[in-house]
N, C-alpha and C positions, 0 to 999 in steps of 0.2 A: 504493500500500500504506500502510495506516494505521500510524503509529509509536506504540507504547505505551511511555511514558517510565517508568511506575511500575506494578508489579503484584506479586502474591504467587505464587511458584511452589509448587505443592503436589503431592507425589507420595509419599505414605506407603505403607508395606507394608500389604497387606490383612490379613495375619495378625498378630494381637496377640501370641500366644505359642503354643507347641506343648506339649501335655500330655506330661510325661516318661513314658517307658516305652511308652506307647500310641502315641506319635509321631503324635498327632492334632492338626492345626492348629485353632486357635480364631480366627476372623476378627473384626475390629473390629465389623462390623455385628451379628453374633450376640451379641457381648459387650454392646454398647450396648442392643440390643433386650431381652436378658434383664435387664440392669440397670435399664432403664426400667420394665419390667413389674414387677420386684420392688419398686422404689421406689413405683410406683403402687399396688401391693398394700398396702404399709405405710401409705400416705396414706389409702387407702380404709378400712383398719382403724381408723385414728385417728378418721375422720369417723363411721364406723359405730358405734364404741364410745360416741360421744356420745348415741346413741339406745338401744342395747341395755344399756349400763352393766354389761356382763359380758364379761370378756376371753375366756373359753372359748366363749361363745355367739357372740361376734364372729368369732373365727377359724374356728369350725365353719361358720358361715354363708358367710364369704368363701372358705373352702377349696372348698366345693361350687360356688360361683358362679365361682371362678377357672377351673375346668376348662371350664365352658361358654364363658366369655369367651375363653380361650386357643384352644380349637378353633374357635370362631366367627370370631375374628380371622384366624387362619392360613388357614382354608378360604375365608373371604370375601375376604381380601387376594389369595390366589392366583387364585381364580375371577374376581375383579374385573379383575386384570391380563389373564387369558386372554381374557375376553369383551369387555372395554372397549378393550383396547389391542393385542392380538396374535391376535385370533381367526382371521384367515386362515392364520397359521402353525400354530397349535395344531389347527385343523380338519384340517390335513394331517398333523399329528404328535400325535395325541391322547394317546399314552402319555407324552409329555413334560410333560403337565399335572402329573404327579406329581413331576416333578424340581424340587422347590422349592429344593434346594440350589444350583441354577444361577442363582437370582435370579428376580425378576419378581413383585413384590407391589404391590398397589394400595391406597392409603390410603382411598379412597372405598369399595372393596370391603371393607376391614377394618371401616369404620364400619357398613356394611350388615350384615356378619356379626356384629358386636358387638351391634347392636340386636336382630337375630333371636335371638341366643343368650340375651339377657336376657329376651326375651318367652317363649322356650321354658322357661327356668328358672322364670320367674314363673308359668307355667301350672300348675305343681304347687303346690297349696295348702300342702303340707308345707314348702316352701322359703320361704314368706313370713313374715318376722318381724312381730310385732304392731305394733311402734312405727315401722315404716318403710313409707311408701307407695311405689308403683311410681315415681312422679315423683321422690320424694326419693332413691330408689335411683339413678335416672338422674343426679340432681345429684351424688351422691357419685362415681359412676363417670366422669362427664365431667371433674370436677376432676382425678382421677387420670389420665385419658386425655390431658390436655394435657401432662403431664410425660412420659408414654410417647411421645407424638408428637415432643416435643423430642429425646428420646434417639434415636428412629428417624431423624430428619433429620440428626443428627450422624453416625449410621452411614452414611447416604447420602453425606455429605461425605467420610468416610473411604474409601468405595467409589468415589468420583469418579463418581457417577451423579446423575441428575436435575439436569442442568446449566442454567445461565442463558444468556441471550443475550450477545453480545459487549459488553464494557464497557471504557472507558478510565479509569474511576475508580481512584484510588490503592489501594483495597482490593479491586480485581478480582483474580480468581484464575485462573492458568494451570495447568490440570491436566496432569500428566505422562502419565497413562494414562487418559484419559476413557473412560467406558463408551459415550457417544454418539459416533457417527462424525461427523467434521466439526468437532468442538470443538477447533480448533487455534489458539486465541488466548485472551487473558484474557477472562473472562466474569463476570457477576454471581454471587456465591456465594449463590444462592437458598436452598440448604440451610440456611445459617447465618441468613439472614433469617427463614426459617420457624421454625427452632429457637429463636431469640431471641423471636419473637412468641409461640410456644406457651408458652415459659417464663414470659413476662410475663403472658400470659392465665391460666395455671394459678395463678400467685401471686396475682393480683387476685381470681380466683374463690374461691380458698381464704380470702382475707381477708374477703370479703363473704358467704361461704356461709351463715352463721347469720343474716344480715340479710334474706335473700330467702325468699319462699314456695316451696312445693313446685313443682318444674319450672322455676323461674326461672333457677337456675344453669345447668341444662342448656340452656335456651333461649338464654342469653347465650353459652354455649360454641358451640353450633351457628351462631348468628348471627355471632359475631366470627371464629371459626376459618375458617368456610367462605366468608365474605365476603373475608377476607384471602387465602384460597386462590384464590378467583376472581380477585382482583386480581394476585396474584403470578404467575399463569399468563402474564401479558403479558410477563414477564421470563424465561420458560423456553423452552428449545429444544423443538421438537415431540417427543412421546414415542410410541413404538409405531408401528403401521401405520395409525392413524386418519387419515382424510382430513381435513386441516385447511383445506380450501379455503374453508370457511365461516368467519365472523368469530370464532366461539367455539371453543375447544379442547375436547377430551373432558373434561379436568379441570374446566373452567368449567361445562360442561353438567351434570356430575355434582354440582357444588357447589350448584346452584340448589335442588334438593329439600331439601337440608339447611338452607339459609338459610330456606326457607319453614317447615320444621319448627321452627326456632328462633323465628321470629315467632309461630307457633301456640302454642308453649309459653309465650311471654312474654305473649300476649294470648289466653287460652283463651276459647271461646265461652261456656262455663259455668264461671265462677270457682269455684264450689263443688266 
């Protein structure tokens, strides 16, 4: 038996607080998700204002877009989890696909849902502002998305889910009530690794946003985030019922198309 001389024990309550009178609990994951989404909205508003130069027009545009993004993210994240990670279970229990409050969201599914929602929004000419191209809109939203992703991974850490492989590093974490079965020893806090990387990526992209051409910021986002996601999967415990007998995990397979999308945005065939 391996002896762990130093680690961090982590077992926070899932509930952040309870709404008075309504007696409705608010869990940390929901609080961080909502906070990250709101922070991303404000950041997107700041970047969008630089093109529209009108506060009312900026918030009117983003208010419409936010509904598309929110629905696209939630539906995409849920269906991504269902079909990519737990399809055998949900095939036998289809009604439980609607039980989002029980957990089960996929970041890759959320990314797919986000892109489809933006395309659907952009399809309506009335939604398109004159001073922002589709690629520039992607740039704006991916900068915001990096900070949303950071908040979501912090929520996963509070939920004690998406755990890393066993580790004897002094900053390894022993979760008191892990979501994954078999996580009974200190492990890599991969949620914090990802949260920190997304925070740094979002900060860098924000700093260089005005120095890059249309689509380049989004290209860097997809390339950096999903390359990191591909690599960090080696430090994660298997998720869902996906057969991982092959070398690559489901998370790695799903990251490859986004890496290719990033390369395409950075090196378009037709620069014009």
